N, C-alpha and C positions, 0 to 999 in steps of 0.2 A: 841728718834726718831725712833729707830729700833722697839720699842714696838708699836709705833703708826702705823708704816708701816705694821707690821704683823696684827694688828687689822683691818686696811683698806683692806688688802688682803683677810682676812677671811670674812669681810663684803661683798666684791664684789663677792667672790665665792659663798657665801650663797645666795646672791641676784640672781646670774645667775642660781643656782640650783633651786631656787623657781620659777623663770620665766620659766624654761624648764618644770617643773612639771605642771604649769598652762596652757601650750600650748596643746590644744586638738581640735578635729573637732567640738566638742560640743560648745566650746568657739566661734568658727566662726559662728555656727548656732544661738547661743544666741545673738551674735553681730548683726546678720541680722534679729533677731526676727522671726526666721523661725522654727515653730513647727507644729505639726499635727493639733493643735487646731486653729492655725492661717490660715484662708483660703484666706487671702489677695492675696497670690502669685498664688494660683491655680484656682481662679475663673475668672480672667479677663486677657486680653492680656497685657503683661508686658511692657507698654509704658507710658511715662509721658505726652505725647501729643497724643490724639487719632487720630489726622490727620496723624501721622507718621506711615507708615506700618512697620510691623516686617519682617525683611529679614531672610528667612530660607534657609539655604544651605543643599543640599542633596547629599549623596554619596551612590551609589549602587554597590556592588561587587557580582559576580556570583560565588557561591561555588560549585554547582553541578547541572547537568541536570538529574533530577530524572526520568522523563517519558515524552513521547510525544505520545498522543493517537490520531492517525489520524481519527479513526472512530468517536470519539466524539469531534474532533477539540479542544483538550485540551493540554496545555503546563504546566508542573509542574516543576518549578525550585526551587532551594534552594539558597536564596540570603541573603546577609548581608547589612543592611541599617544603615547609620550613618546620623542623623539629628542634625543640629546645628542652634542656634538662640541666640539673645542677649536679656537678661532680664535686663531692665534699673533700676530695684530696687535692684540689687545685685552687691555689690563691697566691697572690704576690702583691707587693706594694709597688705601684707604678712609679713612685718617686725614686725608688732605688734603681730603676731601669730607664731613666730619661723619659718618663711619662708613657711608656709602652703599656697599654691596657688591653690589647687584643693580639692574639697570635693565631696563625693558621698552621695546621699540620695535617699529615695524612690521616685518613679516616680509620685505618686499621690499628692505629696506636691506642685509641680510646674505646671504651665500652659504649655501645649504642643500643637503644631500645629496639627490640625485634618487632617492628610494626609491619602489619600486612593488611591487605584489602580483601575483604570476604568475597566480593563480586569479581575479582580479577581471575580470568580464565587462561591468560597467556603471560609468559614472563615479560617483564618490562623491556621494551626494545631500545630505549634510550640508555646510554652508559651512565652509571651513577657518578656523582660528584666525587673526585678523588681527595678532596680536602674538607675539613671542618674547622670551625673557629672557636676559640675559648677566650674568655675575658678574665680580668684580674679577680673577679668575684667567684669564679669557678663555674660559670654558666657556659654550656656547650651548645653550639648551634650547627645544624646540618641542613643545607639547602640542596634540593634535588629537583630536576625536571623529569617527568615521567610520561611516557606514552602508554596509556592503560587500555587493555582490551578486556572489557568487563561485560558481564551479563546484565541485561536489563529487560524486565518484562514489559513488552510493548502493548499498549491499549490502542487498537487501530479501528475502533468502532466508527470514529468520525473521520477517518482517513479520506482526503488529505488535509482536513481542517483539524487535525488532532494536536493535542498538547501532551508531551511526554515528560515523565519525571524519572530520572535515573539516579540511583544512590551509590555512594562510595563509602563503605563502612570500614573504618580504621580500628584495629585492635592489636593486642600483642599476640604472638604465636603461642608462647608457653607460660608467660608470666601472668599471674592472677592479680587481683586488686590489692592484695597485701604486699606485692612487690612493685607494681607500677600503677599509678593513677593518672589517667588521661584527662586532659582538659583542653578545650579550644582556646586559642589566643585571640580569636575574633568572633564577633557575632554575625548573625545572618545579614544584616544591612551592610556591615563593613565588607564582608566577603563578596556580596553582590556588587557593591560599588567598585571595589578594587578589581574584581574579575571583569567587569564591564569596561574599565579603563585599560586593562591589559589585554583584552580580547584581540586576537590576530585574525582568526577566520572562524566562521560559524557554519561552513558547509551549506546545507539547504535549510538551516534552522535559525531561529531567532532566540537568543538567550534572554530569559525572563528574570530569573533570580536563582540564588543559591541559599538553601536553608541549612543551618547548622544545628544539629540535635545531639545532645549528649545522653547516653544511656549509662548512668552510674550503676555500678554493681552493688546490690544490696547485701550480698554475701562476699566475704573476703576471698572465697574460693572461686568466685565468678570473675569476669573481666569487664573493664570499662570499654565502651564502644562510642566512637564519635562518628556520626553519620552526616555526610555532606550530600544533600539532595539537590541535583541540578534540574531545574525546570526549564523547558524550551518549547517553542512553538514552531511548527513546520511552516515553511514558506510555500504556500499552496498554489501560487500563480502558475508555475510551470506545469503542474498536474492539471490545472483547469484548462490551460491552452492545449496541452498535448493529449488529454484523455477525455475529460468531461465534455468539453465543447465538441470534439469530433463525434462522440457517441450521440450527442444531441443533434448534430448535423445529419447523421445517418437516419435518425428518427424522422427528421424533416423531409429527407429524401423519400422515405417510405410513405409519408403522408402525401407527398406530391405525386407519387406513383398512381394515385387514384385518378389522375387526369389522363393517364395512358389508356388507350382503347383495350378492351378485353377480347377483341376479335382475334388478335394475333397472339404469339407467344412472347412478345417483347416485355410485357408487363410482368409475367412470371419470372423470366430470366433476370430482370432488373431487381425484383424483390429478393431472389435467391442470392444475387451478388451482394446486395446491401447486408443481408443476414450473415453472410460469410465474413464481411468486413468487421462486423460487431464481434463475431467469434474470435477473430485475430486479436482484437483489443482485449477480450476476456483472457486469452492466453497470456498476453503481456501482463495483465493485472495479477494473474496467478503466480507469476515469477516474482512479484513484489511483496505480496501479502504473505505472512506466515500461516502455516497450516494449523497451528496450535491455538488459534484464537478462540476464546470462549463464546463470543458473540459474532454473528455474521456482520461484517462491516457494511455500512450504509452504501458505500460505493459498489459493493458486490450486489446488494439489493437493487441498486440503480441499474446496473448492467443486466442482471437477470430479468428484472421487470421489463426493460426495453426490449430485450431479446424475446421474451414471451409475447409481448404485444406485436412485435414484428412477425413472429411465427404465426400468431392468430390471424394477422393480416394476410400472410401467405396462404394459409388454409382457406380463407374466405375467397381469395382470388382463384384458387383451384376449384372451389364449388361453383363460382360464377362461370368460369370457363366450361365446366362440365355441363351446366344448364344450357348455355348458349350452343355448345356442340350438339346437345340432344335435340335442340330446336332445328339446327341446320340439317341434322340427319333425317328428321321427320319431313322436312321440306324437300330433301333430295329424293325421298322415297315416293312422294306424291307424283312428280313427273314420270318416274319409272312406271308407276301403276297406270297412269293415264296412257302412256305409250303402249303398255301391254294390252290394254283394252282396245286401243285403236288397231293393233295388229290382229287381235282376235276378230274384230269386225271385218277387217279386210280379208282375213282368211275365210271366214264364213261366207262372205259375199262371193269370193272366188269359187268356193265350193258349191255355192248355190248356182252360180252361172254354169259351172261344169255339169251339174245335175240337169239343168235346163237344156244344155246342148245335147246331152246324152238322150234326154227325153225326146228332143226333136228328131234325133237320129233314129230313135226307136219308133217314133211316129211315122217317119218316112219308111222305115223298114217294115214295121208291123201294121202301121196304119190303123192303130186301135188305142184309144185312151179310155181307161176304165174309170168308174166312179170312185173306186177306192184310192186311186192316185190323186184325184182332185181333193178328196177329203183329207188325205195326208198333207197335202200342200197347205190347206187352210189351217190345219192343226199346227204345222210348223210355224206359220206366221203368227198364230196366236201365242205360241210359246216364246217367240222372240219379243213380242210386245210385253209379255209378262216379265221377261228378264229385264227389260229396260225399266219397267215400273218398280220392280224390287230394288234395282240398283239406285234409283232415285230416292226411294224410301230409306235405304241404308245410308246413303250419303247425307240425307237430311237429319238423321239421328246420330251423326258422328259426334263424339265427345269433344268438348271445348279444348281439351289438352292437345288435340291433333290439329287445332287451328294454326295457321301460319303465324309465327312470331310470338306465340304464347309464352314459351320458356324464356325468350329474350326479354320480354316485359317483366317476368318474374325475377330474372337475374338482375336487371337494372334496379328493380325495387329493393332487392336484397342488398345490392351494392350501396344504394343511397342510405338505407337504414344503418348498415354497418359503418359507413363513414361518419355518421352522426355519433354513433356509439363509440367509435374508435377515438375520435377527437375528444370526446368528453372524458373517457377513461385516461387518455394520455395526459390531459390537463390536470385531472385530479391526482394522478400518480406523481407527476413532477412537483406539484404543490406539496404533496405529502412528504416527498423525499427532502426537499429543500427546507421545509419546516422542521423536520427531524434533525437535519444537519445543524440548524441554528439553535434548536432548543435542547439538544442532547447535553447531558450534564458533563461539563468538563472535569469536575472533581472526581467523579466515579470512573471516567474513561481515561483520564490522564494521570491519575495518581496511583502510585504503587499500592498494591494491597498486600 
């Protein structure tokens, strides 16, 4: 009896060892008659009744935000997609194969749903996964990582304090709702939490959430669509430091230029230089913002408004310098006029002395002075006195505009009034812009329409 028991034990252990050796993944594939030469599984949709649609579940996780190109209206994410469906021709009993309940095999062997992304503009740059997995119940799962270059309508009204929402719409290429029914395997909160845990890089953006929306077809000839909407907020600190603050500094420099004297050309050249610096920043901004925006961005209004204020300040400086130059020209003409009058007096005096000398010579020669000559001398003296009187009267009636320093006083008064007006307008403009930035509706500016 003991010998019989030992023989039975050896037989059972040998049978167990042989069964473990015969358990392999290839045994499962041979049982399913699934080989590369057998195209039964890969050619047609895997249903036993063609009227029954294949239900495909989809899961999308966001790994990284690689780039957002506002100029080209492009969104480039790195996503992980998991697609699952049921193949009615695949099933086995794991107990017959040592508990094997999952097998991996090349993707080209089995039929796969032809899912595509509506917004994708370029072919996926990441290589597709070469394998898929099947379980003993016939469920097939394909996992892929994809670098998507998709189109996204950017709303840049609040740039750089904007919130963008870009969508990825998954649907079948040719199959309608009577063939494939799409359904998400996760809800919005799960997709958001899992994506936040798996996030590797966010570029200059801050991931907010991912919303999952299903558009079920009402007609069997339509298609189901699953929309994953990724909402993100721009990190604006870099733009504040590199753009908004420098423009504000240039405005402060323009305000400080009122302390520069208007007598020289330094103030004018300084204002022109500051204006050119703001122009360079506007050119940089033009390279960032798209030209297809429906509304003028607030940052463009900010730059154009400051540019217009600085241009108005430059024009005021030109007017003030013109008035002061006009005053200096009138002051320069006055000494020239006085000098010409003095020269006329000296010339007439010399001429008079010459006449007297000639008269003396004639008196010595002719020795005769007539009464007509004396009367002419008296008349000449009377005319000179009348000329002096008229000149004094004309000088007394001179207009106040010809007074020394008149236009200079006008220019200083204009400069003072414009400074008060300029500071007031600048303050109101900056308050208006920052209030609009804070109160603009994020929903209308950041949500896809």
